N, C-alpha and C positions, 0 to 999 in steps of 0.2 A: 580270129585275131591275127592281123598281119601288120608288118612294120614298113613294108616298102613294096614297090612293084617288082615283078620277077626280074626285070632288067638290072635293078640296082640293089637287089636283096643280098645282104651279107649275114643275115640272121634268120633262122627259121623258128617258128613258134608253134607248139602243139599243146593244146589244153585238153586233158582227158582224165577222168576219174579223180578230179581234185588236184591234179599235178600239172603245172605249167612248165614245159620243157623248152628252155631257150637255148638254141643250138647255134654256136658260132659257125658260120657257114661261108667262109672265104678262104678255102684251102690253098688257092693259088698264091695268096700272099701270106700264108702261114697264120691265118686268122689274126693279122696285125690289127692293133687298135686304131684304125683309121677314123676319120671324122664320121663316115657313114656307119661304121660298126658301133662307135660310141653312142651315136644318136639313136640308132635302132635298138640297141640293148637297153638304153635308158628308157625309151618309150615302151618297149615290151615289158620291162620290169615294172614300170608304173602301172601298166594295164593289169598285170598279174596281181599286183598288190591291191588294186582297187576291185578286183573280181572276188566276190564273196565265195564263189564256188571253188576258188583255188586255195588249197591248204598248204601246199609245199611247192617251192620253185626249184627246178633242177637246171644247172648251167652246164651244158655239154658242148661238144664240138664235133665237126666233121673233119676228115683228113687226118694226117699223121700228127700234126702239131696242135696242141691245145691253144696256145696264144704266144706269139713271138714278141709281144710288147708293143710299144708305140710304133706307128707306121713311119719309119725313117724316111720314106719317100716324101713325106709331108714336113720333114724337119730341116731340109736344106735351106740355108740362109738364116736359120735361127728364128726369125720372127714368125714363120708359118707354124712352128711347133708350139708357140706360146698358147694358142687356143687349146690344144690338146692337153698341155701341162695343167691348164686351169680348169678344163672340163672334167678331166679324169678324177680329181678328188671328189667331185659331186657324185660320180658314179660309184666310187668306192664307199662313200658315206652312205649312199642309198642302200647298197648291199649290206653294209655293216649294221645299220640300224633298221633294216627292213623288219616289220612286225611279223612277217611270216618266215619260217625257216628256209634257208637256201642251201642246197647241196651242190658242190662243184665236182665235176667228173673229169679227171685229168688222165687221158689215155696216151699222151705223148709229151713232147717237150713243152715246157713253160719257161719263158724268159722274161726278166725285167718286169714290165707292167703286167705281163701275163701271170707272173707269180703273185703279184699284188691282187689281181682279179680273183684268183682262187682263194687267197688268204682272207679276203673280205667276206667270204661265205661262212656259214655256220659249221658245215661239215665238208671236209675235203676227202674224197675217195680217189686214190691214185693206183693205176695199174703198174705192172713191172716195166712196161715200156715208157712210163713217164720219167722225165728228168727235169731238173730245175737249175736255174742259175740267175744270180743277181749280176747280170752282165754289164751293168751301167759303167762301172769304173773302167772297164776295158774299152769303152767308147768315149771316155772323157766326160762321162755324165755322173750323176749322183742318184742313188736310190732313195731320194728324199720323200716323195709322196707315198710310195708304197711302204716305207718304213712305218708309217702310222698304223697300218693293219698287219704288217709282218712281225714287228717287234713284240706286240702283245701276245702273239701266238708262240714265239720261238724262245728256246733257251738262249739267254743272253750271250754266252760264249760262242754258241753255234752261229747266231746271227752276226756277231762281230767278225768271225773268221770268214764266213761265206760271203758277206757283203764286201769285205775287203779284197778277197782273192778273186771273186767273180767266177770261181770254178764251177763246173757242172757237177751236180750230185744227184743220186738216184732217189727213188721213192722211199726206200728203207731209211736212208739218211735223213730225208725230209721228215719222215715220221718220227724218228728219234729226236730231231730238232724241234718238233712240235708244229711244223708247218703243215703236215699232212696228218689227218686223223686216222685213216685206214689205208694201209698199203697192202694190196692183194695181187695175186697173179692176174694176168690180163683176162683170162677166161672166167674170172670170178667177179669182175668189175660190175657187170649189170646186175647180178644177183645181190651183191653187197649194196649197191645203190637202192635197189628195190626194197631191201630189208630196212635200210635207213629211212627211206620215204615212208614205209609202212609204220615204223616206230614213231616218226615225227607226226604223221597224220592221226595217230591215236591220241595225241594231246588235244585238249580243248583250245580252240582258236584264241580266245581272250586270255587264257592262262599262258599259252605259248608267247603271245605278244608281251604280256606282263613280265614273263620270265626273261625274255630277251632284253627288255628295258632294264631289268635288274642286273643282268650280266653285262650289258653294255653301258650302263648308266654313268660310269665314271670315265668313259672314253670321250673326251671332248675333241673329236676329230675336226669338227667345223672350226673350232678355235685354233687348232694347230695347222690346218691345211694352208691358210694364206702364206704363212712363213715358209712352209715346206715347198709349196708350189713356186714361190719366188726363187728359192734356192735351185729348184729343178730347172726353171726357166732360164736362169742365169747360166747354168751349166750347158744347156742346149745351145744357147747363143754364143758361148765362149769359143775362143780359138781352139781349145782342146776338144770341146764337144763337136764342133764342125769338122775338125780333122778326124776324130774318131768315127763319125758318121760317114765321112767320105771314104775312109779306109775300109769300113765295113761294106759299103756299097761297091767299092772297087776290088774287094777281096784281096787286100794287101795289108801288111802290118802297119799299125799307126806309127808315127814318127818316134814316139817315146819307147817303143818296144826295142829292147837291146838286140843287136844283130845276132842272128843264130837262134833266136827264140821263135 
C-alpha cells in the first residue's frame, strides 16, 4: 500500500499483523500539514479502513517533531490557506469517526493542527520528549477547527487556559488535561503502544465499530465544521493572521507583542 512516489512521499505506510502504521515522514518541514501530507494521509487512512485485514491504525512520525500544524508556507496571502482550512476538518472527522481504533504516537512537539491530529485519535500515547501548544493565538489565528476534537477530550478549565495563552506544555500536563491518554518515558513508548494495539485487536471488529459509534454518536462534527472552518479561514486571511505568519517565518516578534517580551 503506497500513497505517492518516492520523490514526493511525505507519508510511509506499513501494514503488518493486522496493524496499519501511517508514519508522517516529512521531518525537514517538521511534518507540517501540507497539501501533500493531508492528501496522502487521507488516502492511506481510507485504504486502511477499507482493508479487512487491518484491525488497528497507528499514527506515528519520523524526526524530532510529531506535527507542527498547518504548513504556513502555503498560507501566505490568505487565499492559499483556505483549501487547507477546509480540507483539514474532513481528515479530523475521518479519524474521529473511523470504525477502527486509531492510536497516535507523539514522540516530540505537536503544535496547533498537530495537536488536533493527535486528539482526533482514540488513544494518544506521548513520550517525555513530547510537548504541546495551541500556538494559534500567537500567530493571530484561532484554534477553531481543532477545538471540535480537543474540547471533548479536555478538562474545560485546562482547554480555556491553554488555548488562550498558547503556552507550551509537557506530556504530563497534557495527560492531566485529558488531551493525552498515556504519558510515559521515551524508552517505554513503543512497548506502551504495542500493549494498546494488542488490547484493541482483542476486540471483535464489529463490536469495536459499534462501540465507537456509541461513544462518538453525539458528536456532530460534520455539522459544526463549516462554521469553525469559516472562522479559521477568516483568521488566516486577516491582517493579524498574515502579520503573525510573516513574523513566524521571519523569526521576529509580531507587531502586537509588547516591547521586551
